N, CA, C, O and the ligand as a Tripos MOL2 file, in Angstrom:
@<TRIPOS>MOLECULE
protein
  229   227    58     0     0
PROTEIN
NO_CHARGES

@<TRIPOS>ATOM
      1 N          40.8920   70.1920  108.9760 N.3       1 MET1
      2 CA         41.3310   71.5320  108.5690 C.3       1 MET1
      3 C          40.5500   71.9510  107.3240 C.2       1 MET1
      4 O          40.5360   71.2120  106.3390 O.2       1 MET1
      5 N          39.9180   73.0850  107.3400 N.am      2 PRO2
      6 CA         39.1410   73.5140  106.1740 C.3       2 PRO2
      7 C          40.0480   73.8260  104.9990 C.2       2 PRO2
      8 O          41.1260   74.3970  105.1610 O.2       2 PRO2
      9 N          39.6000   73.4500  103.8340 N.am      3 TYR3
     10 CA         40.3960   73.7910  102.6600 C.3       3 TYR3
     11 C          40.1700   75.2580  102.3240 C.2       3 TYR3
     12 O          39.0780   75.7790  102.5460 O.2       3 TYR3
     13 N          41.1600   75.9130  101.8050 N.am      4 PRO4
     14 CA         40.9940   77.3190  101.4380 C.3       4 PRO4
     15 C          40.1230   77.4430  100.2060 C.2       4 PRO4
     16 O          39.9620   76.4860   99.4470 O.2       4 PRO4
     17 N          39.5710   78.6070  100.0130 N.am      5 PHE5
     18 CA         38.8010   78.7970   98.7940 C.3       5 PHE5
     19 C          39.7400   78.8520   97.5990 C.2       5 PHE5
     20 O          40.9330   79.1170   97.7430 O.2       5 PHE5
     21 N          39.2020   78.6060   96.4500 N.am      6 ARG6
     22 CA         40.0210   78.6960   95.2350 C.3       6 ARG6
     23 C          39.2840   79.5200   94.1930 C.2       6 ARG6
     24 O          38.0550   79.5770   94.1720 O.2       6 ARG6
     25 N          40.0510   80.1440   93.3460 N.am      7 TRP7
     26 CA         39.4890   80.9920   92.3070 C.3       7 TRP7
     27 C          39.1300   80.1620   91.0980 C.2       7 TRP7
     28 O          39.8210   79.1990   90.7660 O.2       7 TRP7
     29 N          38.0550   80.5350   90.4440 N.am      8 PHE8
     30 CA         37.6660   79.8560   89.2100 C.3       8 PHE8
     31 C          36.9910   80.8750   88.3000 C.2       8 PHE8
     32 O          36.3050   81.7750   88.7850 O.2       8 PHE8
     33 N          37.1730   80.7480   87.0060 N.am      9 PRO9
     34 CA         36.5450   81.6640   86.0580 C.3       9 PRO9
     35 C          35.1470   81.2020   85.6920 C.2       9 PRO9
     36 O          34.9050   80.0120   85.4930 O.2       9 PRO9
     37 N          34.2390   82.1450   85.6070 N.am     10 ALA10
     38 CA         32.8710   81.8520   85.1810 C.3      10 ALA10
     39 C          32.1960   83.1490   84.7580 C.2      10 ALA10
     40 O          32.3420   84.1830   85.4090 O.2      10 ALA10
     41 N          31.4570   83.0790   83.6610 N.am     11 ARG11
     42 CA         30.6570   84.2110   83.2000 C.3      11 ARG11
     43 C          31.4350   85.5230   83.1220 C.2      11 ARG11
     44 O          30.9010   86.5760   83.4700 O.2      11 ARG11
     45 N          32.6710   85.4750   82.6750 N.am     12 GLY12
     46 CA         33.4160   86.7000   82.4160 C.3      12 GLY12
     47 C          34.1190   87.2940   83.6190 C.2      12 GLY12
     48 O          34.7070   88.3710   83.5220 O.2      12 GLY12
     49 N          34.0670   86.6030   84.7630 N.am     13 GLU13
     50 CA         34.7800   87.0880   85.9380 C.3      13 GLU13
     51 C          35.4070   85.9070   86.6580 C.2      13 GLU13
     52 O          35.0410   84.7530   86.4350 O.2      13 GLU13
     53 N          36.3640   86.2220   87.5310 N.am     14 ARG14
     54 CA         36.9600   85.1720   88.3530 C.3      14 ARG14
     55 C          36.3340   85.2530   89.7440 C.2      14 ARG14
     56 O          36.3480   86.3040   90.3850 O.2      14 ARG14
     57 N          35.7920   84.1420   90.1930 N.am     15 HIS15
     58 CA         35.1270   84.0820   91.4840 C.3      15 HIS15
     59 C          35.8910   83.1470   92.4170 C.2      15 HIS15
     60 O          36.7060   82.3330   91.9840 O.2      15 HIS15
     61 N          35.6050   83.2890   93.7000 N.am     16 ALA16
     62 CA         36.1780   82.3780   94.6810 C.3      16 ALA16
     63 C          35.0960   81.4490   95.1920 C.2      16 ALA16
     64 O          33.9680   81.8680   95.4540 O.2      16 ALA16
     65 N          35.4540   80.1780   95.3310 N.am     17 GLY17
     66 CA         34.4920   79.1990   95.8340 C.3      17 GLY17
     67 C          35.1350   78.3330   96.8990 C.2      17 GLY17
     68 O          36.3520   78.1520   96.9130 O.2      17 GLY17
     69 N          34.3170   77.7980   97.7880 N.am     18 ARG18
     70 CA         34.8490   76.9490   98.8580 C.3      18 ARG18
     71 C          34.5830   75.4690   98.6080 C.2      18 ARG18
     72 O          35.0090   74.6230   99.3940 O.2      18 ARG18
     73 N          33.8860   75.1500   97.5240 N.am     19 ASP19
     74 CA         33.6370   73.7450   97.2530 C.3      19 ASP19
     75 C          34.9610   73.0070   97.0600 C.2      19 ASP19
     76 O          35.9420   73.5720   96.5760 O.2      19 ASP19
     77 N          34.9650   71.7290   97.4500 N.am     20 SER20
     78 CA         36.1630   70.9410   97.2040 C.3      20 SER20
     79 C          36.3110   70.7590   95.7050 C.2      20 SER20
     80 O          35.3220   70.6690   94.9770 O.2      20 SER20
     81 N          37.5420   70.7060   95.2550 N.am     21 ALA21
     82 CA         37.7930   70.6240   93.8280 C.3      21 ALA21
     83 C          38.9990   69.7390   93.5810 C.2      21 ALA21
     84 O          39.8110   69.5290   94.4820 O.2      21 ALA21
     85 N          39.1230   69.2220   92.3780 N.am     22 PRO22
     86 CA         40.3240   68.4610   92.0390 C.3      22 PRO22
     87 C          41.5620   69.3140   92.2420 C.2      22 PRO22
     88 O          41.4890   70.5430   92.2540 O.2      22 PRO22
     89 N          42.6730   68.6660   92.3990 N.am     23 ARG23
     90 CA         43.9270   69.3460   92.6890 C.3      23 ARG23
     91 C          44.2090   70.4820   91.7060 C.2      23 ARG23
     92 O          44.7400   71.5240   92.0900 O.2      23 ARG23
     93 N          43.8570   70.2810   90.4600 N.am     24 LEU24
     94 CA         44.1710   71.2860   89.4460 C.3      24 LEU24
     95 C          43.0330   72.2920   89.2530 C.2      24 LEU24
     96 O          43.1030   73.1500   88.3730 O.2      24 LEU24
     97 N          41.9980   72.1870   90.0680 N.am     25 GLY25
     98 CA         40.9190   73.1680   89.9770 C.3      25 GLY25
     99 C          39.6460   72.5710   89.4270 C.2      25 GLY25
    100 O          39.5930   71.4050   89.0370 O.2      25 GLY25
    101 N          38.6210   73.4050   89.4070 N.am     26 PHE26
    102 CA         37.3370   72.9490   88.9100 C.3      26 PHE26
    103 C          37.4200   72.6790   87.4140 C.2      26 PHE26
    104 O          38.0750   73.4100   86.6710 O.2      26 PHE26
    105 N          36.7530   71.6260   86.9910 N.am     27 ARG27
    106 CA         36.6720   71.3300   85.5670 C.3      27 ARG27
    107 C          35.5620   72.1620   84.9390 C.2      27 ARG27
    108 O          34.5990   72.5350   85.6080 O.2      27 ARG27
    109 N          35.7020   72.4420   83.6770 N.am     28 ALA28
    110 CA         34.6600   73.1880   82.9710 C.3      28 ALA28
    111 C          33.3420   72.4410   83.1050 C.2      28 ALA28
    112 O          33.2880   71.2200   82.9590 O.2      28 ALA28
    113 N          32.2840   73.1890   83.3830 N.am     29 GLY29
    114 CA         30.9730   72.5870   83.4960 C.3      29 GLY29
    115 C          30.5930   72.2420   84.9230 C.2      29 GLY29
    116 O          29.4500   71.8740   85.1900 O.2      29 GLY29
    117 N          31.5510   72.3590   85.8500 N.am     30 THR30
    118 CA         31.2440   72.0800   87.2460 C.3      30 THR30
    119 C          30.4760   73.2480   87.8500 C.2      30 THR30
    120 O          30.8760   74.4030   87.7020 O.2      30 THR30
    121 N          29.3780   72.9500   88.5290 N.am     31 CYS31
    122 CA         28.6150   74.0110   89.1810 C.3      31 CYS31
    123 C          29.2350   74.2830   90.5480 C.2      31 CYS31
    124 O          29.3940   73.3710   91.3600 O.2      31 CYS31
    125 N          29.5790   75.5300   90.7900 N.am     32 VAL32
    126 CA         30.2770   75.9130   92.0130 C.3      32 VAL32
    127 C          29.5250   77.0570   92.6750 C.2      32 VAL32
    128 O          29.0880   77.9890   92.0000 O.2      32 VAL32
    129 N          29.3720   76.9890   93.9950 N.am     33 GLU33
    130 CA         28.7790   78.1080   94.7120 C.3      33 GLU33
    131 C          29.8900   79.0700   95.0970 C.2      33 GLU33
    132 O          30.7900   78.7240   95.8620 O.2      33 GLU33
    133 N          29.8180   80.2750   94.5610 N.am     34 ALA34
    134 CA         30.8680   81.2630   94.7970 C.3      34 ALA34
    135 C          30.6210   82.0120   96.1050 C.2      34 ALA34
    136 O          29.5130   82.0100   96.6420 O.2      34 ALA34
    137 N          31.6750   82.6510   96.6020 N.am     35 LEU35
    138 CA         31.5590   83.3950   97.8550 C.3      35 LEU35
    139 C          30.5660   84.5500   97.7370 C.2      35 LEU35
    140 O          29.9990   84.9830   98.7400 O.2      35 LEU35
    141 N          30.3530   85.0450   96.5320 N.am     36 CYS36
    142 CA         29.3990   86.1400   96.3410 C.3      36 CYS36
    143 C          27.9640   85.6410   96.3690 C.2      36 CYS36
    144 O          27.0260   86.4340   96.2760 O.2      36 CYS36
    145 N          27.7860   84.3240   96.4970 N.am     37 GLY37
    146 CA         26.4440   83.7860   96.6300 C.3      37 GLY37
    147 C          25.8720   83.2390   95.3410 C.2      37 GLY37
    148 O          24.7990   82.6370   95.3490 O.2      37 GLY37
    149 N          26.5630   83.4350   94.2420 N.am     38 ALA38
    150 CA         26.0640   82.9670   92.9580 C.3      38 ALA38
    151 C          26.4780   81.5140   92.7400 C.2      38 ALA38
    152 O          27.5890   81.1150   93.0900 O.2      38 ALA38
    153 N          25.5860   80.7420   92.1670 N.am     39 ALA39
    154 CA         25.9240   79.3900   91.7340 C.3      39 ALA39
    155 C          26.3200   79.4850   90.2700 C.2      39 ALA39
    156 O          25.5090   79.8560   89.4220 O.2      39 ALA39
    157 N          27.5600   79.1500   89.9790 N.am     40 LEU40
    158 CA         28.0970   79.3900   88.6560 C.3      40 LEU40
    159 C          28.6530   78.1100   88.0670 C.2      40 LEU40
    160 O          29.0400   77.1900   88.7880 O.2      40 LEU40
    161 N          28.6840   78.0680   86.7600 N.am     41 VAL41
    162 CA         29.2970   76.9370   86.0770 C.3      41 VAL41
    163 C          30.7280   77.3320   85.7210 C.2      41 VAL41
    164 O          30.9500   78.2770   84.9640 O.2      41 VAL41
    165 N          31.6760   76.6150   86.2630 N.am     42 ALA42
    166 CA         33.0820   76.9390   86.0460 C.3      42 ALA42
    167 C          33.4560   76.7770   84.5840 C.2      42 ALA42
    168 O          32.9140   75.9260   83.8790 O.2      42 ALA42
    169 N          34.3850   77.6030   84.1420 N.am     43 GLU43
    170 CA         34.9000   77.5150   82.7910 C.3      43 GLU43
    171 C          36.4040   77.2960   82.8630 C.2      43 GLU43
    172 O          37.0210   77.4610   83.9150 O.2      43 GLU43
    173 N          36.9790   76.9250   81.7340 N.am     44 GLU44
    174 CA         38.4180   76.6770   81.7010 C.3      44 GLU44
    175 C          39.0310   77.3980   80.5180 C.2      44 GLU44
    176 O          38.3210   77.8220   79.6060 O.2      44 GLU44
    177 N          40.3290   77.5350   80.5300 N.am     45 GLY45
    178 CA         41.0210   78.1480   79.4050 C.3      45 GLY45
    179 C          41.9220   79.2660   79.8820 C.2      45 GLY45
    180 O          41.5860   79.9870   80.8220 O.2      45 GLY45
    181 N          43.0630   79.4090   79.2360 N.am     46 ALA46
    182 CA         44.0370   80.4040   79.6620 C.3      46 ALA46
    183 C          43.4430   81.8080   79.6440 C.2      46 ALA46
    184 O          43.7090   82.5980   80.5500 O.2      46 ALA46
    185 N          42.6480   82.1310   78.6350 N.am     47 ALA47
    186 CA         42.0960   83.4870   78.5330 C.3      47 ALA47
    187 C          41.1580   83.7760   79.6900 C.2      47 ALA47
    188 O          41.0300   84.9250   80.1140 O.2      47 ALA47
    189 N          40.5040   82.7480   80.2030 N.am     48 ALA48
    190 CA         39.5440   82.9570   81.2870 C.3      48 ALA48
    191 C          40.2260   83.5080   82.5340 C.2      48 ALA48
    192 O          39.6010   84.2080   83.3300 O.2      48 ALA48
    193 N          41.5010   83.1940   82.7010 N.am     49 TRP49
    194 CA         42.2110   83.6580   83.8920 C.3      49 TRP49
    195 C          42.6090   85.1230   83.7700 C.2      49 TRP49
    196 O          43.1380   85.7010   84.7200 O.2      49 TRP49
    197 N          42.3640   85.7220   82.6280 N.am     50 LEU50
    198 CA         42.6440   87.1440   82.4570 C.3      50 LEU50
    199 C          41.4170   87.9890   82.7490 C.2      50 LEU50
    200 O          41.4830   89.2180   82.7220 O.2      50 LEU50
    201 N          40.3020   87.3370   83.0280 N.am     51 TRP51
    202 CA         39.0840   88.0740   83.3270 C.3      51 TRP51
    203 C          39.2360   88.8180   84.6460 C.2      51 TRP51
    204 O          40.0400   88.4230   85.4920 O.2      51 TRP51
    205 N          38.4660   89.8980   84.8300 N.am     52 PRO52
    206 CA         38.5660   90.6630   86.0800 C.3      52 PRO52
    207 C          38.0410   89.8470   87.2580 C.2      52 PRO52
    208 O          37.2010   88.9630   87.0930 O.2      52 PRO52
    209 N          38.5400   90.1520   88.4240 N.am     53 THR53
    210 CA         38.0910   89.4750   89.6500 C.3      53 THR53
    211 C          36.7090   89.9760   90.0580 C.2      53 THR53
    212 O          36.4060   91.1650   89.9490 O.2      53 THR53
    213 N          35.8880   89.0580   90.5230 N.am     54 CYS54
    214 CA         34.5730   89.4310   91.0290 C.3      54 CYS54
    215 C          34.7520   90.3150   92.2630 C.2      54 CYS54
    216 O          35.4300   89.9220   93.2120 O.2      54 CYS54
    217 N          34.1510   91.5010   92.2540 N.am     55 ALA55
    218 CA         34.3490   92.4520   93.3490 C.3      55 ALA55
    219 C          33.7690   91.9230   94.6520 C.2      55 ALA55
    220 O          34.3040   92.1940   95.7260 O.2      55 ALA55
    221 N          32.6880   91.1770   94.5630 N.am     56 THR56
    222 CA         32.0400   90.6750   95.7740 C.3      56 THR56
    223 C          32.8450   89.5530   96.4210 C.2      56 THR56
    224 O          32.9700   89.4840   97.6430 O.2      56 THR56
    225 N          33.3780   88.6890   95.5920 N.am     57 CYS57
    226 CA         34.2230   87.6170   96.1420 C.3      57 CYS57
    227 C          35.4860   88.2120   96.7560 C.2      57 CYS57
    228 O          36.3270   87.4760   97.2720 O.2      57 CYS57
    229 ZN         31.8600   86.1710   92.7760 Zn       58 ZN58
@<TRIPOS>BOND
     1     1     2 1
     2     2     3 1
     3     3     4 2
     4     3     5 am
     5     5     6 1
     6     6     7 1
     7     7     8 2
     8     7     9 am
     9     9    10 1
    10    10    11 1
    11    11    12 2
    12    11    13 am
    13    13    14 1
    14    14    15 1
    15    15    16 2
    16    15    17 am
    17    17    18 1
    18    18    19 1
    19    19    20 2
    20    19    21 am
    21    21    22 1
    22    22    23 1
    23    23    24 2
    24    23    25 am
    25    25    26 1
    26    26    27 1
    27    27    28 2
    28    27    29 am
    29    29    30 1
    30    30    31 1
    31    31    32 2
    32    31    33 am
    33    33    34 1
    34    34    35 1
    35    35    36 2
    36    35    37 am
    37    37    38 1
    38    38    39 1
    39    39    40 2
    40    39    41 am
    41    41    42 1
    42    42    43 1
    43    43    44 2
    44    43    45 am
    45    45    46 1
    46    46    47 1
    47    47    48 2
    48    47    49 am
    49    49    50 1
    50    50    51 1
    51    51    52 2
    52    51    53 am
    53    53    54 1
    54    54    55 1
    55    55    56 2
    56    55    57 am
    57    57    58 1
    58    58    59 1
    59    59    60 2
    60    59    61 am
    61    61    62 1
    62    62    63 1
    63    63    64 2
    64    63    65 am
    65    65    66 1
    66    66    67 1
    67    67    68 2
    68    67    69 am
    69    69    70 1
    70    70    71 1
    71    71    72 2
    72    71    73 am
    73    73    74 1
    74    74    75 1
    75    75    76 2
    76    75    77 am
    77    77    78 1
    78    78    79 1
    79    79    80 2
    80    79    81 am
    81    81    82 1
    82    82    83 1
    83    83    84 2
    84    83    85 am
    85    85    86 1
    86    86    87 1
    87    87    88 2
    88    87    89 am
    89    89    90 1
    90    90    91 1
    91    91    92 2
    92    91    93 am
    93    93    94 1
    94    94    95 1
    95    95    96 2
    96    95    97 am
    97    97    98 1
    98    98    99 1
    99    99   100 2
   100    99   101 am
   101   101   102 1
   102   102   103 1
   103   103   104 2
   104   103   105 am
   105   105   106 1
   106   106   107 1
   107   107   108 2
   108   107   109 am
   109   109   110 1
   110   110   111 1
   111   111   112 2
   112   111   113 am
   113   113   114 1
   114   114   115 1
   115   115   116 2
   116   115   117 am
   117   117   118 1
   118   118   119 1
   119   119   120 2
   120   119   121 am
   121   121   122 1
   122   122   123 1
   123   123   124 2
   124   123   125 am
   125   125   126 1
   126   126   127 1
   127   127   128 2
   128   127   129 am
   129   129   130 1
   130   130   131 1
   131   131   132 2
   132   131   133 am
   133   133   134 1
   134   134   135 1
   135   135   136 2
   136   135   137 am
   137   137   138 1
   138   138   139 1
   139   139   140 2
   140   139   141 am
   141   141   142 1
   142   142   143 1
   143   143   144 2
   144   143   145 am
   145   145   146 1
   146   146   147 1
   147   147   148 2
   148   147   149 am
   149   149   150 1
   150   150   151 1
   151   151   152 2
   152   151   153 am
   153   153   154 1
   154   154   155 1
   155   155   156 2
   156   155   157 am
   157   157   158 1
   158   158   159 1
   159   159   160 2
   160   159   161 am
   161   161   162 1
   162   162   163 1
   163   163   164 2
   164   163   165 am
   165   165   166 1
   166   166   167 1
   167   167   168 2
   168   167   169 am
   169   169   170 1
   170   170   171 1
   171   171   172 2
   172   171   173 am
   173   173   174 1
   174   174   175 1
   175   175   176 2
   176   175   177 am
   177   177   178 1
   178   178   179 1
   179   179   180 2
   180   179   181 am
   181   181   182 1
   182   182   183 1
   183   183   184 2
   184   183   185 am
   185   185   186 1
   186   186   187 1
   187   187   188 2
   188   187   189 am
   189   189   190 1
   190   190   191 1
   191   191   192 2
   192   191   193 am
   193   193   194 1
   194   194   195 1
   195   195   196 2
   196   195   197 am
   197   197   198 1
   198   198   199 1
   199   199   200 2
   200   199   201 am
   201   201   202 1
   202   202   203 1
   203   203   204 2
   204   203   205 am
   205   205   206 1
   206   206   207 1
   207   207   208 2
   208   207   209 am
   209   209   210 1
   210   210   211 1
   211   211   212 2
   212   211   213 am
   213   213   214 1
   214   214   215 1
   215   215   216 2
   216   215   217 am
   217   217   218 1
   218   218   219 1
   219   219   220 2
   220   219   221 am
   221   221   222 1
   222   222   223 1
   223   223   224 2
   224   223   225 am
   225   225   226 1
   226   226   227 1
   227   227   228 2
@<TRIPOS>SUBSTRUCTURE
     1 MET1         2 RESIDUE 1 A MET
     2 PRO2         6 RESIDUE 1 A PRO
     3 TYR3        10 RESIDUE 1 A TYR
     4 PRO4        14 RESIDUE 1 A PRO
     5 PHE5        18 RESIDUE 1 A PHE
     6 ARG6        22 RESIDUE 1 A ARG
     7 TRP7        26 RESIDUE 1 A TRP
     8 PHE8        30 RESIDUE 1 A PHE
     9 PRO9        34 RESIDUE 1 A PRO
    10 ALA10       38 RESIDUE 1 A ALA
    11 ARG11       42 RESIDUE 1 A ARG
    12 GLY12       46 RESIDUE 1 A GLY
    13 GLU13       50 RESIDUE 1 A GLU
    14 ARG14       54 RESIDUE 1 A ARG
    15 HIS15       58 RESIDUE 1 A HIS
    16 ALA16       62 RESIDUE 1 A ALA
    17 GLY17       66 RESIDUE 1 A GLY
    18 ARG18       70 RESIDUE 1 A ARG
    19 ASP19       74 RESIDUE 1 A ASP
    20 SER20       78 RESIDUE 1 A SER
    21 ALA21       82 RESIDUE 1 A ALA
    22 PRO22       86 RESIDUE 1 A PRO
    23 ARG23       90 RESIDUE 1 A ARG
    24 LEU24       94 RESIDUE 1 A LEU
    25 GLY25       98 RESIDUE 1 A GLY
    26 PHE26      102 RESIDUE 1 A PHE
    27 ARG27      106 RESIDUE 1 A ARG
    28 ALA28      110 RESIDUE 1 A ALA
    29 GLY29      114 RESIDUE 1 A GLY
    30 THR30      118 RESIDUE 1 A THR
    31 CYS31      122 RESIDUE 1 A CYS
    32 VAL32      126 RESIDUE 1 A VAL
    33 GLU33      130 RESIDUE 1 A GLU
    34 ALA34      134 RESIDUE 1 A ALA
    35 LEU35      138 RESIDUE 1 A LEU
    36 CYS36      142 RESIDUE 1 A CYS
    37 GLY37      146 RESIDUE 1 A GLY
    38 ALA38      150 RESIDUE 1 A ALA
    39 ALA39      154 RESIDUE 1 A ALA
    40 LEU40      158 RESIDUE 1 A LEU
    41 VAL41      162 RESIDUE 1 A VAL
    42 ALA42      166 RESIDUE 1 A ALA
    43 GLU43      170 RESIDUE 1 A GLU
    44 GLU44      174 RESIDUE 1 A GLU
    45 GLY45      178 RESIDUE 1 A GLY
    46 ALA46      182 RESIDUE 1 A ALA
    47 ALA47      186 RESIDUE 1 A ALA
    48 ALA48      190 RESIDUE 1 A ALA
    49 TRP49      194 RESIDUE 1 A TRP
    50 LEU50      198 RESIDUE 1 A LEU
    51 TRP51      202 RESIDUE 1 A TRP
    52 PRO52      206 RESIDUE 1 A PRO
    53 THR53      210 RESIDUE 1 A THR
    54 CYS54      214 RESIDUE 1 A CYS
    55 ALA55      218 RESIDUE 1 A ALA
    56 THR56      222 RESIDUE 1 A THR
    57 CYS57      226 RESIDUE 1 A CYS
    58 ZN58       229 GROUP 0 **** ****
């Protein structure tokens, strides 16, 4: 069964990625390929989750 995509913050926006991730999400510094096609380095922190959603994802 395919795992669902999960949201992660990077570069000022929240993106969705399909890479497998730890139960609690991507760790900061993890490179993730987002649904919009960008390879991004995931970030962490409560404020990061307030960033706007990536329109393409
Ligand atoms: Zn995106």
